[in-house]
N, C-alpha and C positions, 0 to 999 in steps of 0.2 A: 561289749562285755564290761567296760568300765562303768557304764550306767547301772548295770545290774549289781555290780560290786558296791557302788556308791548307794544304790537304793537299799541293798541288803544291810549295809552298815547303818544307814539312817534308821531303818526299821528296828534293828537290834538296839541301838541307842534309845529310841522311843520306848520300846518295851521295858528296857532296863530302868529308865528314868521313871516310868509309870510304877514299876514294882517298888522302887526306893521311895518314891514320893508318897505312896499310900501305906508302905511297910507291910504289904500283903502280896501274895502271889496266888492268883486264882487259877482254875484249871485252864481258863481261856488264855491267860498270860503264859502259862507253862506251855500250851500248845503253840502260841505265837513264837515264843522263845525257841522251842525245839525246831519248828518248821524253818525259822530263819537260820539257825545254826546248821541244820542238816542241808540247807540249800547252798551253803558256802563250800567251796572246795577246801579251804584252809583257813584257819583262824590266825589273825596276826596277834602280836603280844598284847596290845591294848584290849582286844576282845577277850583273850584268855584271862587277863587281870579283871575285867568286868564280870565275867562268869564266876571267877573265884570269889569276887566280892559277894556275889549272890549266895553261893554255897556257904561262905563264912557267916554271912548274916543270918542264914537259915539255921545253921548249927548253933549260933549264939542266941537265937530266939529273937533277933532284931526284926525278922521278917516272918510273918505268920502265914501258913498255908490255909487257904480257905476254899470252899466250893463255890 
């Protein structure tokens, strides 16, 4: 189970790094993000903060939504 949690954490970090690096979120990024989050039983504080950063950046126009 630890391997799955570690893998899920790494995948989440990879997706978030990609989103912030290109300052865009594609439909594919959104699907990866959602599937990773939904596969987890619970989010830790760091993961909650990372997700909040994405929503903040979207609201402030720092990340664009593209298809």
